C-alpha positions as CSV (number, residue, x, y, z in Angstrom):
1,M,-16.5,22.4,117.6
2,E,-17.6,20.5,113.9
3,K,-16.3,17.1,114.2
4,V,-14.5,15.7,111.3
5,V,-14.1,12.2,110.5
6,I,-11.0,10.9,109.3
7,P,-12.1,7.1,107.3
8,A,-9.4,4.1,107.4
9,E,-8.5,4.3,103.8
10,A,-7.9,8.1,103.8
11,V,-4.5,8.3,103.6
12,Q,-1.6,10.9,106.1
13,I,0.1,13.2,104.1
14,I,3.2,14.7,106.0
15,S,3.2,18.2,105.2
16,T,6.8,19.6,105.8
17,S,7.2,23.8,107.1
18,S,10.1,25.7,108.1
19,K,8.8,24.0,111.6
20,G,8.7,20.7,110.8
21,D,6.2,18.2,109.4
22,Q,2.3,18.6,109.9
23,S,-0.1,15.8,109.0
24,K,-3.2,16.4,106.6
25,W,-5.4,14.9,104.7
26,H,-7.8,15.7,102.0
27,V,-11.5,14.1,102.4
28,N,-14.5,15.1,100.3
29,N,-13.0,17.7,99.0
30,R,-12.0,19.4,102.1
31,W,-8.1,19.5,103.2
32,I,-8.1,19.0,107.4
33,K,-4.8,20.0,109.2
34,K,-3.9,18.8,112.5
35,N,-2.7,20.8,115.4
36,T,0.9,20.0,115.8
37,L,3.4,22.8,117.6
38,G,-0.2,24.4,119.8
39,Y,-2.4,25.9,118.2
40,E,-2.1,26.6,113.7
41,G,-5.9,25.6,113.8
42,Q,-6.6,28.4,115.8
43,A,-4.0,30.9,113.9
44,E,-5.7,29.9,110.0
45,V,-9.2,30.4,111.7
46,L,-7.8,33.7,112.6
47,A,-6.0,34.8,109.6
48,S,-9.5,33.8,107.5
49,L,-11.4,35.9,109.8
50,I,-9.6,38.7,109.3
51,L,-9.3,38.0,105.5
52,S,-13.1,37.9,105.8
53,C,-13.4,41.5,106.9
54,S,-10.7,43.0,103.9
55,T,-11.2,44.0,100.6
56,I,-8.8,40.7,99.9
57,K,-11.3,38.3,97.9
58,E,-8.9,35.4,96.6
59,Y,-8.7,33.8,100.2
60,V,-8.7,30.4,102.0
61,A,-11.5,30.6,104.9
62,Y,-10.7,28.0,107.7
63,S,-12.8,26.3,110.0
64,P,-11.8,24.8,113.4
65,C,-12.8,21.1,114.0
66,E,-12.3,18.1,116.3
67,I,-10.7,15.1,114.1
68,L,-11.3,11.2,114.8
69,L,-8.8,9.8,113.7
70,P,-9.3,5.7,112.7
71,N,-7.6,4.6,115.7
72,G,-10.0,6.4,117.5
73,D,-7.5,9.5,119.2
74,T,-9.0,12.6,118.5
75,A,-6.8,15.2,118.0
76,I,-7.6,19.5,117.3
77,G,-7.4,21.0,114.2
78,C,-9.2,23.0,111.1
79,Y,-10.5,22.3,107.5
80,S,-10.7,24.1,104.3
81,Y,-12.2,23.2,100.5
82,D,-9.9,22.9,97.8
83,F,-9.6,25.6,95.9
84,R,-7.8,24.0,92.6
85,G,-10.5,22.5,91.0
86,K,-9.1,21.5,87.8
87,L,-6.4,23.9,87.8
88,Q,-2.4,22.8,88.4
89,E,-0.8,24.5,91.6
90,V,2.9,26.0,90.7
91,T,4.5,27.2,93.6
92,L,6.9,31.0,93.2
93,E,9.9,28.2,93.8
94,R,8.8,25.3,91.7
95,L,7.4,28.5,89.0
96,F,11.4,29.2,89.1
97,E,13.0,25.5,88.8
98,A,10.7,25.2,85.3
99,N,12.3,27.9,84.3
100,F,15.9,26.7,84.9
101,T,16.6,29.2,87.5
102,T,16.5,29.4,91.9
103,T,14.8,32.1,93.9
104,D,18.3,31.8,96.0
105,A,20.3,33.6,93.6
106,I,18.2,36.6,94.1
107,L,16.8,36.5,98.0
108,N,20.7,35.5,99.3
109,H,21.9,38.2,97.3
110,T,23.4,40.3,99.5
111,A,24.2,43.0,97.9
112,L,20.4,43.8,97.3
113,S,17.9,46.2,99.3
114,T,14.8,44.2,100.0
115,A,12.9,46.3,97.7
116,E,15.7,45.5,95.0
117,K,15.1,41.2,95.4
118,F,11.1,42.1,95.5
119,E,11.3,44.0,92.2
120,Q,13.5,41.6,90.7
121,L,11.4,38.5,91.6
122,M,8.5,39.9,90.3
123,Q,10.3,40.6,87.3
124,Q,11.2,37.3,87.3
125,V,7.9,36.4,87.9
126,E,6.1,38.5,85.3
127,V,8.2,37.0,82.1
128,F,6.9,33.7,83.2
129,T,3.8,33.7,83.5
130,G,2.9,37.1,82.2
131,L,1.3,38.5,85.7
132,D,2.1,41.6,87.3
133,V,1.5,40.8,90.7
134,R,3.6,43.2,92.6
135,T,0.7,44.6,94.7
136,E,-0.9,41.4,95.6
137,V,2.8,39.7,96.8
138,A,3.6,43.4,98.8
139,R,-0.4,43.1,100.3
140,L,0.1,39.5,101.2
141,L,3.3,40.2,103.2
142,A,2.0,43.0,104.9
143,F,-0.8,41.1,105.8
144,D,2.0,38.1,107.1
145,A,3.6,41.2,109.2
146,L,0.4,41.8,110.7
147,I,0.1,38.0,112.0
148,L,3.3,37.5,112.4
149,N,3.5,35.0,109.7
150,E,6.7,33.3,109.9
151,D,6.5,30.5,107.6
152,R,5.8,32.1,103.9
153,H,8.5,30.7,102.1
154,T,8.8,30.3,98.6
155,N,7.0,27.0,98.1
156,N,3.8,29.1,100.2
157,I,3.2,31.5,97.5
158,L,1.3,29.9,95.2
159,F,0.3,30.1,91.3
160,L,-2.4,28.7,89.5
161,Y,-2.1,27.3,85.8
162,D,-5.1,26.8,83.4
163,P,-3.5,24.0,80.4
164,T,-6.6,24.9,78.6
165,R,-6.5,28.4,78.2
166,K,-2.8,28.2,79.5
167,S,-3.4,31.0,81.6
168,W,-1.8,31.7,85.1
169,R,-3.1,33.1,88.7
170,L,-2.1,34.2,92.3
171,A,-3.6,31.3,93.8
172,P,-5.5,32.9,97.4
173,I,-4.3,33.2,100.8
174,F,-3.5,30.2,101.7
175,D,-1.6,28.5,104.8
176,N,-1.2,31.0,108.0
177,G,-0.7,28.1,110.4
178,L,2.4,29.3,111.8
179,S,1.0,32.6,112.9
180,F,0.5,34.6,116.3
181,L,2.9,32.7,117.9
182,S,1.3,29.3,117.4
183,D,4.3,27.3,117.5
184,E,4.7,27.1,121.9
185,K,7.8,25.0,122.3
186,D,9.4,28.4,119.8
187,Y,6.8,31.1,121.7
188,P,6.0,29.6,125.3
189,L,2.8,30.3,126.9
190,G,2.9,32.8,129.7
191,K,5.7,34.7,128.9
192,P,4.8,38.4,127.8
193,L,4.4,39.3,123.8
194,S,6.3,41.8,124.0
195,I,9.2,39.3,124.4
196,L,7.5,36.6,122.0
197,K,7.1,38.8,119.0
198,R,10.6,40.3,118.5
199,K,11.9,36.7,118.4
200,V,9.6,36.1,115.3
201,K,11.5,36.4,111.7
202,A,9.6,36.8,108.6
203,K,10.1,35.5,105.0
204,P,10.9,35.3,101.8
205,F,12.4,38.6,101.5
206,N,13.6,39.6,104.6
207,S,13.7,38.2,108.1
208,N,12.4,41.6,109.3
209,F,8.3,41.9,109.4
210,S,8.6,46.1,108.7
211,K,11.3,45.8,106.2
212,Q,8.3,43.4,104.1
213,L,6.0,45.4,105.5
214,A,7.5,48.5,104.1
215,L,7.0,46.7,100.3
216,Y,3.0,47.7,100.3
217,R,2.2,51.2,99.5
218,G,-1.4,50.6,98.3
219,P,-4.9,51.1,99.5
220,A,-5.6,50.1,102.9
221,F,-7.4,46.7,102.2
222,I,-8.7,45.6,106.8
223,N,-12.0,47.2,107.7
224,K,-11.1,47.2,111.3
225,A,-13.9,48.3,113.2
226,K,-15.8,45.3,111.7
227,L,-12.9,43.2,113.3
228,L,-13.0,44.0,116.1
229,Q,-17.2,43.6,116.3
230,L,-16.7,39.9,115.2
231,L,-13.8,39.3,117.7
232,E,-16.0,40.0,120.0
233,T,-19.6,38.1,119.3
234,T,-17.6,35.0,118.0
235,V,-17.3,32.1,119.7
236,I,-14.6,30.4,119.2
237,D,-11.9,29.9,121.5
238,F,-8.6,31.7,119.3
239,G,-6.5,31.7,122.9
240,R,-3.0,33.7,123.1
241,A,-4.1,34.1,119.0
242,K,-6.6,36.9,120.1
243,Q,-4.3,38.1,122.2
244,V,-1.3,38.5,120.1
245,L,-3.6,39.7,117.6
246,L,-4.7,42.6,119.7
247,S,-1.6,43.5,120.6
248,Q,-1.1,44.0,117.1
249,L,-4.1,46.2,115.9
250,N,-2.6,48.4,118.5
251,D,0.8,48.8,116.7
252,P,0.7,52.0,114.5
253,S,3.2,51.1,112.6
254,F,0.4,48.9,110.6
255,A,-2.1,51.6,110.8
256,H,-2.2,52.3,107.2
257,L,-3.3,48.5,106.3
258,F,-6.8,49.4,107.7
259,Y,-9.6,52.0,106.6
260,E,-12.8,53.3,107.9
261,G,-15.9,51.5,107.9
262,S,-18.9,49.4,110.1
263,D,-19.1,46.3,107.7
264,C,-16.8,44.1,105.2
265,D,-16.8,44.1,101.9
266,D,-19.4,41.7,99.6
């Protein structure tokens, strides 16, 4: 496993998720994230491995690492390269706030169905940015259902703004650490996956993954044969995360996400 040294002058950044805080550092154009709740780093790496066997081009690749801290301690985590460049990042929530509103009025509206919440939010995004990202966001939610990502809140859907061209685009898929039951406190090791998987709640349009999965009606986008091949040949120890993924791959409700083929798309 690659070793990543955190310089003494590096500033520790506390990233807040729906599950608590995680330590990370920005060093030499790389984001280094330390495991806090369990095996978030392995979950990140496994999620990007799946995406490498998909038709999705815009995603962040994560690599496992051992983190050497300035005080001499070591920790396990992962790293990725900074994808922002000179573009400004604006979360979905901040996009609404910048336009003097919030997502709450839609997401907390009990009379709206999941599909209606999704459509109303996407309509507003199109008004604010000029982007129609219905297919991309619905596909993201389908991917989240597959990996059991419980942290896709409105600050984990990101847009990038180019102030020079005054243009918007959807950011690559990133921050998938709270997936595959990686929080070992909430999902203790040794307990049956069938029981633990039922405890996981989705975000942001519905707490039920199936309801969000149903939003995606596009073409299959994951090469299952290649994914299974990589899972067999990789030297990375994914621990329980691999067991969770294999369990999900056997679930017929995800069959429409996979296409036939032997190679990942270039």
